[in-house]
C-alpha positions as CSV (number, residue, x, y, z in Angstrom):
1,M,123.9,99.3,89.8
2,R,120.5,100.7,90.8
3,A,120.8,103.7,88.5
4,L,121.5,101.5,85.5
5,K,118.7,99.1,86.5
6,S,116.2,101.9,86.9
7,L,117.2,103.4,83.6
8,A,116.6,100.1,81.9
9,I,113.2,99.8,83.6
10,G,112.2,103.2,82.4
11,V,113.2,102.5,78.9
12,A,111.5,99.2,78.9
13,L,108.2,100.4,80.3
14,G,108.2,103.5,78.2
15,G,108.7,101.4,75.1
16,L,105.9,99.0,75.7
17,L,103.4,101.0,73.7
18,I,105.9,101.0,70.8
19,M,106.7,97.3,71.1
20,Q,103.1,96.2,71.7
21,S,100.2,97.5,69.7
22,A,96.6,96.7,70.7
23,A,96.5,94.1,67.9
24,S,99.6,92.3,69.4
25,G,98.9,93.1,73.0
26,A,99.0,89.5,74.0
27,E,102.7,89.3,73.1
28,R,105.2,89.5,75.9
29,S,107.5,92.5,76.2
30,E,111.2,91.6,75.6
31,R,112.5,94.1,78.2
32,V,110.8,94.5,81.5
33,P,113.6,93.7,84.0
34,D,113.0,91.8,87.2
35,V,113.3,94.8,89.6
36,L,112.6,92.6,92.6
37,S,115.5,90.2,92.1
38,S,117.7,93.2,91.4
39,R,117.0,94.6,94.9
40,L,118.7,91.6,96.4
41,T,121.7,91.6,94.2
42,D,122.1,95.4,94.5
43,A,122.0,95.1,98.3
44,A,124.5,92.2,98.1
45,A,127.1,94.6,96.8
46,G,127.1,96.3,100.2
47,V,127.0,93.1,102.3
48,G,129.9,90.9,103.4
49,G,133.4,91.2,104.5
50,G,132.7,91.0,108.3
51,S,132.4,88.1,110.6
52,R,130.8,87.3,113.9
53,P,132.3,85.0,116.5
54,E,129.4,82.6,116.1
55,S,129.4,82.8,112.3
56,G,131.1,79.4,111.6
57,K,128.4,77.1,113.0
58,A,124.7,76.5,113.4
59,A,123.2,78.1,116.5
60,G,119.8,78.4,118.2
61,Q,117.7,78.2,121.2
62,H,115.0,75.6,122.0
63,T,115.3,74.0,118.5
64,R,117.0,71.0,117.1
65,L,118.1,70.1,113.6
66,L,116.1,67.1,112.3
67,G,117.6,66.9,108.8
68,K,119.1,68.9,105.9
69,L,119.7,68.5,102.2
70,G,122.1,70.6,100.0
71,I,120.3,71.0,96.7
72,P,122.1,71.6,93.4
73,G,120.6,73.5,90.5
74,G,120.8,77.2,91.3
75,L,119.9,79.4,94.2
76,H,116.8,78.6,96.2
77,G,113.5,80.4,96.8
78,D,110.6,79.6,99.0
79,V,109.6,76.3,100.8
80,W,106.4,74.4,101.2
81,S,105.4,70.9,102.3
82,H,102.5,68.6,101.8
83,G,102.3,65.1,103.3
84,D,105.7,63.4,103.1
85,F,107.1,65.9,100.6
86,A,108.8,69.3,100.7
87,Y,108.9,71.7,97.7
88,I,111.8,74.2,97.2
89,G,111.6,76.9,94.6
90,T,114.4,78.3,92.4
91,W,115.4,82.0,92.7
92,S,116.1,83.9,89.5
93,G,119.7,84.8,90.3
94,P,121.7,82.9,87.6
95,C,118.3,81.5,86.5
96,P,119.2,77.8,85.6
97,G,115.5,77.1,84.9
98,T,115.5,74.1,87.2
99,G,112.0,74.8,88.6
100,V,110.6,73.4,91.8
101,K,112.6,70.6,93.5
102,I,110.4,67.9,95.2
103,I,112.0,66.3,98.3
104,D,110.9,63.1,100.0
105,V,111.0,64.0,103.8
106,S,109.2,60.9,105.1
107,D,112.5,60.3,107.0
108,P,113.4,63.9,108.0
109,A,116.9,62.8,109.0
110,A,117.5,61.7,105.4
111,P,115.7,63.9,102.9
112,Q,115.9,62.7,99.2
113,A,115.3,64.7,96.0
114,V,112.8,62.7,93.9
115,A,111.5,65.0,91.1
116,T,111.2,68.5,89.7
117,A,108.3,70.5,88.3
118,A,107.8,73.8,86.4
119,G,111.4,74.0,85.1
120,Y,111.6,76.1,82.0
121,P,114.5,78.0,80.3
122,N,114.9,81.7,81.3
123,T,112.3,81.3,83.9
124,S,112.4,81.4,87.7
125,A,110.0,79.5,90.0
126,E,110.5,81.1,93.4
127,D,107.2,80.6,95.1
128,M,104.7,77.7,95.2
129,Q,101.9,76.0,97.3
130,V,100.2,72.6,97.3
131,I,96.7,71.8,98.6
132,S,94.4,68.8,98.3
133,V,91.3,69.6,96.2
134,A,88.2,67.7,95.1
135,T,86.2,69.3,92.2
136,E,84.4,67.9,89.2
137,S,87.4,68.7,87.1
138,F,90.2,67.5,89.3
139,T,90.6,65.6,92.5
140,G,94.1,65.2,94.0
141,D,97.0,67.4,95.2
142,L,97.4,70.6,93.2
143,L,100.7,72.5,92.9
144,A,100.6,76.1,91.9
145,V,103.9,77.8,90.9
146,G,104.6,81.5,90.3
147,L,106.7,81.8,87.1
148,Q,108.7,84.9,86.2
149,N,110.8,85.9,83.2
150,C,114.5,86.1,84.0
151,F,115.4,88.3,81.0
152,L,118.6,86.4,80.2
153,E,120.3,88.1,77.2
154,G,120.2,86.2,74.0
155,E,117.4,83.8,75.1
156,P,113.7,83.7,74.3
157,P,111.5,85.2,77.0
158,G,110.7,83.0,80.0
159,L,107.2,82.1,81.0
160,T,105.1,84.5,83.2
161,G,102.1,83.2,85.1
162,V,100.7,80.6,87.4
163,D,101.8,77.0,86.5
164,L,99.5,74.2,87.7
165,W,100.6,70.6,88.3
166,D,99.2,67.4,89.6
167,V,101.4,66.2,92.4
168,S,99.1,63.5,93.7
169,D,102.2,61.3,93.1
170,P,105.0,63.7,93.8
171,T,107.6,61.4,92.4
172,S,105.8,61.8,89.0
173,P,104.3,65.3,88.7
174,S,102.3,66.1,85.6
175,R,101.4,69.5,84.2
176,L,97.7,70.4,84.2
177,G,97.5,74.0,82.9
178,F,98.9,77.5,82.8
179,F,97.5,81.0,83.4
180,D,99.6,83.6,81.6
181,V,100.0,87.2,82.9
182,A,101.9,88.6,79.9
183,P,103.1,91.3,79.3
184,T,104.2,91.5,82.9
185,D,107.4,90.1,84.4
186,G,105.3,87.3,85.9
187,V,103.9,86.1,89.2
188,H,106.2,86.9,92.1
189,E,104.2,85.0,94.8
190,V,101.2,82.8,94.7
191,S,98.9,81.1,97.2
192,L,96.0,78.7,97.0
193,T,92.6,78.7,98.8
194,K,89.2,77.0,98.5
195,Q,85.7,78.2,98.9
196,V,82.9,75.8,99.5
197,V,79.3,76.8,98.6
198,G,76.8,74.0,99.4
199,D,78.5,70.9,98.0
200,T,80.5,72.8,95.4
201,E,84.2,73.4,95.9
202,R,85.9,76.2,94.0
203,V,89.7,76.6,94.1
204,F,91.5,79.9,93.6
205,A,95.1,80.9,93.1
206,L,95.9,84.3,94.6
207,A,98.6,85.9,92.4
208,A,100.8,88.9,93.1
209,V,101.9,90.3,89.8
210,P,104.2,93.3,90.5
211,F,103.5,96.4,88.4
212,S,100.8,94.8,86.3
213,E,98.7,97.9,86.6
214,V,101.6,100.0,85.2
215,V,102.6,97.6,82.4
216,T,99.0,96.8,81.2
217,S,98.0,100.4,81.4
218,L,100.9,101.3,79.1
219,A,100.4,98.3,76.8
220,F,96.6,98.3,76.4
221,G,95.4,101.6,77.8
222,P,94.1,102.5,81.3
223,E,90.6,101.2,80.6
224,A,92.1,97.7,80.0
225,A,94.5,97.8,82.9
226,V,94.8,94.6,85.0
227,G,95.6,95.1,88.7
228,D,98.6,93.7,90.6
229,F,96.4,91.4,92.6
230,Q,94.8,88.7,90.4
231,L,92.3,86.1,91.6
232,V,92.5,83.1,89.3
233,D,89.9,80.4,89.3
234,V,91.7,77.1,89.1
235,T,88.8,74.9,89.9
236,D,89.5,73.3,86.5
237,P,93.3,73.5,86.5
238,A,93.4,72.6,82.9
239,N,91.5,75.8,82.1
240,P,92.3,78.5,84.6
241,T,90.4,81.8,84.3
242,L,90.6,85.3,85.8
243,A,87.8,85.7,88.3
244,D,88.7,89.3,89.1
245,D,91.6,91.6,89.8
246,W,92.4,94.6,92.0
247,G,94.8,97.5,91.5
248,A,95.8,100.2,93.9
249,G,95.2,103.0,91.3
250,K,92.2,101.8,89.3
251,D,90.3,100.3,92.2
252,G,91.7,101.8,95.3
253,N,92.3,105.4,94.2
254,L,95.8,105.1,95.6
255,P,99.1,106.1,94.1
256,F,100.8,103.2,92.3
257,G,104.0,102.5,90.3
258,S,107.4,104.0,91.1
259,P,109.5,107.1,90.4
260,L,112.4,104.8,89.6
261,F,110.8,103.9,86.2
262,G,111.2,107.4,84.8
263,L,107.5,107.5,83.8
264,P,105.1,110.4,84.1
265,A,102.2,110.5,86.5
266,S,100.2,108.5,87.3
267,F,102.7,105.7,86.9
268,D,105.3,107.3,89.2
269,C,103.4,106.9,92.4
270,S,102.3,110.5,92.4
271,P,99.4,111.0,94.9
272,A,96.1,112.5,93.8
273,A,95.3,116.0,95.1
274,G,94.8,115.9,98.9
275,Q,96.3,112.4,99.3
276,P,99.5,111.7,101.1
277,D,102.6,110.5,99.3
278,L,102.9,106.8,99.8
279,C,106.2,106.1,98.1
280,R,109.3,106.4,100.3
281,G,112.7,105.1,101.1
282,H,115.4,103.5,99.0
283,F,113.0,101.6,96.9
284,P,110.0,103.9,96.6
285,A,107.1,102.0,95.0
286,V,103.5,100.8,95.4
287,F,102.9,97.4,93.9
288,A,101.6,94.0,95.0
289,H,104.5,91.9,96.3
290,S,102.7,88.9,97.8
291,T,99.3,87.7,98.8
292,S,97.8,85.2,101.3
293,P,94.2,84.1,102.0
294,S,92.3,84.0,105.2
295,G,91.5,80.5,106.6
296,D,88.0,80.6,105.2
297,G,89.0,81.9,101.8
298,A,86.9,85.0,102.2
299,R,89.7,87.6,102.4
300,A,93.0,88.2,100.7
301,Y,95.8,90.0,102.4
302,V,98.0,91.7,99.8
303,A,101.5,93.1,100.7
304,Y,101.4,96.3,98.7
305,W,104.9,97.6,99.5
306,D,104.8,101.2,100.5
307,A,101.0,101.2,100.6
308,G,101.1,98.6,103.5
309,G,99.1,95.5,103.9
310,V,95.8,95.7,101.9
311,V,92.8,93.8,103.1
312,L,90.5,92.6,100.3
313,D,87.1,90.8,100.4
314,I,87.1,87.9,97.9
315,S,84.0,86.2,99.3
316,T,82.4,87.0,95.9
317,P,85.3,86.0,93.6
318,E,84.0,87.9,90.6
319,D,83.7,91.1,92.6
320,V,86.8,91.8,94.7
321,Q,86.2,94.6,97.2
322,F,88.7,96.8,99.2
323,V,88.3,96.6,103.0
324,G,91.2,98.5,104.5
325,R,95.0,98.7,104.8
326,T,97.7,99.2,107.3
327,L,99.3,102.6,107.6
328,Y,103.0,103.3,108.0
329,P,104.2,106.0,110.4
330,A,105.9,109.0,109.1
331,G,109.6,108.5,108.4
332,S,109.2,104.7,107.9
333,E,111.1,103.0,105.0
334,G,107.9,101.1,104.0
335,D,108.5,97.9,102.0
336,T,105.7,95.6,103.1
337,H,106.9,92.2,101.8
338,S,104.3,89.8,103.3
339,A,101.0,89.9,105.1
340,V,99.4,86.9,106.9
341,D,96.6,86.5,109.5
342,N,96.0,84.0,112.2
343,A,93.4,81.2,112.0
344,A,90.8,83.3,113.8
345,G,91.3,86.3,111.5
346,T,91.9,88.6,114.5
347,I,95.6,89.3,114.0
348,L,97.6,90.4,111.0
349,V,101.4,90.2,110.7
350,T,103.3,92.1,108.1
351,T,107.0,92.0,107.4
352,D,109.1,94.8,105.9
353,E,111.9,93.7,103.5
354,D,114.1,96.6,104.1
355,F,117.6,96.3,102.7
356,S,118.5,100.0,103.1
357,P,121.7,99.5,105.1
358,G,123.2,97.3,102.4
359,E,121.8,99.5,99.6
360,R,123.4,102.6,101.1
361,K,126.7,101.0,101.4
362,A,126.6,99.6,97.9
363,A,125.7,103.1,96.6
364,G,128.6,104.7,98.5
365,E,126.2,106.6,100.7
366,P,127.1,107.1,104.4
367,K,125.3,105.1,107.1
368,I,122.5,106.9,108.8
369,V,121.7,106.5,112.5
370,G,118.4,104.9,112.9
371,D,118.4,103.4,109.4
372,T,117.7,99.7,110.1
373,W,116.9,96.5,108.4
374,G,113.3,95.3,108.1
375,F,111.2,93.8,110.9
376,A,107.7,92.5,111.7
377,R,104.7,94.5,112.6
378,I,101.6,93.1,114.4
379,W,98.1,94.5,113.8
380,S,94.6,94.0,115.2
381,L,91.9,93.0,112.7
382,A,89.1,93.8,115.1
383,D,88.2,96.5,112.5
384,P,89.7,95.2,109.2
385,A,88.8,98.5,107.6
386,A,91.3,100.2,109.8
387,P,93.9,97.7,111.2
388,D,95.3,98.9,114.5
389,H,99.0,98.7,115.1
390,L,99.7,96.7,118.3
391,S,103.4,96.1,118.3
392,D,106.6,95.3,116.5
393,F,109.0,92.4,116.6
394,A,112.7,92.7,115.6
395,T,115.9,90.9,116.1
396,P,118.8,92.8,117.7
397,H,120.8,92.6,114.4
398,S,117.8,94.0,112.4
399,L,117.7,97.2,114.5
400,T,121.3,98.0,113.5
401,N,122.8,99.1,110.2
402,K,125.5,96.3,110.3
403,T,126.3,95.1,106.8
404,D,128.2,91.8,107.5
405,A,125.1,89.9,106.4
406,F,121.4,90.3,105.5
407,Y,119.4,91.1,108.6
408,S,115.9,91.9,107.2
409,A,112.8,89.9,108.1
410,H,111.3,88.0,105.2
411,N,108.4,85.5,105.4
412,P,105.9,85.0,108.3
413,E,103.6,82.1,109.2
414,I,101.2,81.9,112.2
415,R,100.2,78.7,113.9
416,G,97.9,79.1,116.8
417,T,99.5,81.8,119.0
418,T,103.0,81.3,117.6
419,L,104.6,83.3,114.9
420,Y,107.3,81.8,112.8
421,L,109.6,84.1,110.8
422,S,112.3,83.5,108.2
423,W,114.9,86.2,108.8
424,Y,117.6,85.8,106.2
425,S,120.9,85.8,108.1
426,D,119.2,85.7,111.5
427,G,117.6,82.4,110.4
428,L,114.4,81.3,112.0
429,R,112.7,83.2,114.8
430,V,109.8,81.7,116.7
431,V,107.7,84.2,118.6
432,D,104.9,83.9,121.2
433,I,102.1,86.3,120.2
434,S,99.4,85.1,122.7
435,N,99.6,88.7,123.8
436,P,100.1,90.4,120.4
437,A,100.8,93.7,122.1
438,A,103.9,92.2,123.7
439,P,105.5,89.6,121.3
440,R,108.2,87.4,123.0
441,E,110.8,85.3,121.2
442,I,110.7,81.7,122.4
443,A,113.0,79.9,120.0
444,S,115.4,80.4,117.1
445,F,117.6,78.6,114.7
446,R,120.4,80.0,112.5
447,P,121.9,77.6,110.0
448,P,125.7,77.5,109.4
449,P,126.9,80.1,106.9
450,T,127.4,79.0,103.4
451,R,128.7,80.6,100.2
452,D,126.8,81.2,97.0
453,P,127.7,78.1,95.0
454,T,126.9,79.8,91.7
455,G,128.9,83.0,91.9
456,A,125.9,85.0,91.1
457,F,126.3,87.4,94.0
458,V,130.0,87.9,93.3
459,G,129.0,88.7,89.8
460,F,126.8,91.5,91.1
461,G,129.6,93.0,93.2
462,A,129.2,91.1,96.5
463,R,132.1,89.8,98.4
464,D,132.6,86.0,98.5
465,A,131.5,85.8,102.1
466,P,129.5,83.0,103.7
467,F,126.4,83.7,105.8
468,P,123.1,82.1,106.7
469,F,120.5,83.1,104.1
470,V,117.1,81.8,105.1
471,W,114.5,82.7,102.5
472,G,111.4,80.7,103.5
473,V,109.7,79.1,106.5
474,H,106.8,76.6,106.5
475,V,105.3,74.8,109.5
476,D,103.7,71.4,109.2
477,G,102.8,69.6,112.4
478,D,105.9,69.4,114.6
479,R,108.3,70.2,111.7
480,I,109.6,73.6,110.6
481,Y,110.9,73.6,107.0
482,L,113.4,76.3,106.1
483,S,114.9,77.1,102.7
484,D,118.4,78.6,102.6
485,I,119.2,80.5,99.4
486,N,122.7,79.2,99.1
487,F,122.3,75.7,100.7
488,G,118.8,74.2,100.2
489,L,116.6,72.6,102.8
490,Y,116.7,72.5,106.6
491,I,114.2,70.7,108.8
492,V,113.9,71.9,112.4
493,G,111.9,70.9,115.4
494,L,111.2,72.7,118.7
495,T,112.5,71.3,122.0
C-alpha cells in the first residue's frame, strides 16, 4: 500500500512542471495524492482483530457522558464549539463531500444537527474554527474551514484552501469568501486569531499546507515557492489575502520534503552540509501539519513533523520570523502532529502521531521492541528560541506495540493548568500539568467501540473491527467535546 502510494506521489510531483507551465501556474494539479489520509488507511491495514475485556462499553474515570449524537454523512474529522453550537468536520476517507456538520448543543443531553457548511464534491473539510470578530468589513461569528482535494477518480478536482463562512446564525450559514492554495493538496489544519492595534482589529487564518514548498517550487520555480505555513489576512473575509508565509527550506535553511516522493535534493529532505538529517522513521518527512496561535496572536506554533514544533513570530504579519523549534532525541520516530501553548505562553505541548506499530504490521515487518505509538511531549518556553524538554505523557497502551486498535496521541488543548488530549482508541485523557515536569492524569473517557459505517477502512485492507476512534477534543466551559471518526459527537463533563 505505502509503496504504491509513494510511487504515485513521486510521479505526481515530478510531473507538475510538465502539467503546469508558468503561464498556467494557477491551475490545480490533477494528481497530488493526499499522503496524510493515506497514512491512516495504511496503518488501518495492520490494526484490528484483537479485543480487550473492556472493549464493549464506554469507560472512564472522573468523567460523565452528557450527551452524544451519531452523525451520518461519512467519517468524521475535528470538533469545535462556539456558543450553543458544535462543529464537526468530515474526513476524506470515502469523501462524501458533506462538509462541516453544525450541531445545536444548547441541551447537551439532546444534540441536534441543524445545518452544514463547506460541503463540496471531491473535497474534505476536516478542520475548522469559529471566532467572533468585529472589523469594518465584517462583524459576527466567522467560520474558517480547511479544504483538501480528495482525488477521487473520474471526478473534477476538489477545492483546496481556506473557506470562510458567516455563522452568526448557525442554522443558516452563508459563504463569505475563499483563499485558494492551489496547486497543493489543500489546507490540512487551520486556526483563527486576532490582533488589535489601537482600535483596529485584524483577523488571520493560520493555515498548514503540507508540502506547499515542494509543490510550488516544482510548479513555479524555487524563487516563487510558497511555504507550508501561510498567514492569511481574513479581516475582510470576502477578500482574503496572503500576509506572509514561511517554509522550512526557503526561510529556515532546514531540510524539507520527503524521500518517499522519489524526488531529487532538495525536495527529499536532504540536509545541507553540516546539518543533521531531520527525516526519520516510517514516515520520514518535514512539512507543516498543523498550526496554532498564542493567546495574544503574536506567535504561531507550527507542527513541522520530523522538524518538531516550530515557533514563529507573527506580531508583524507581513514579516513572519523564525524564533526556534523543539528538537527530537536521537532514535525518535518524529511525527510532530500538533503544537499548542498555555495561556501564559510559558509551556508548549506537542503530540506525535506515530502509527509505526500498525504500519509495520501492515507492511509485513516484524514488531520491534521499543517501537511504540505516539505520545505527548511538554516543553518550557522560557526561552522560545530553544524550547526545553520537561517531560512526556503517555498512556499505557501507547507505550506498547499492540495493534488491536489505534493508540497514538492526536490533538491537545490546554486550559489553565489542565491538558486535554484526544488519543484515538484511548479516547480522552485529562492531565494535570501544574508541575509540567511531572504530568499526572486526573480523568479519562473512552467511548464505546464502533465500526466504520462506510466500509472505507475495510476497503483499504483493515479488519471490520470496532474500536473507539477519537479524533478531536475541544474544551468550552465545563463541557468537553469529542469527535469520534466512526460515530460522531460525544459531550463529556468532569466529575
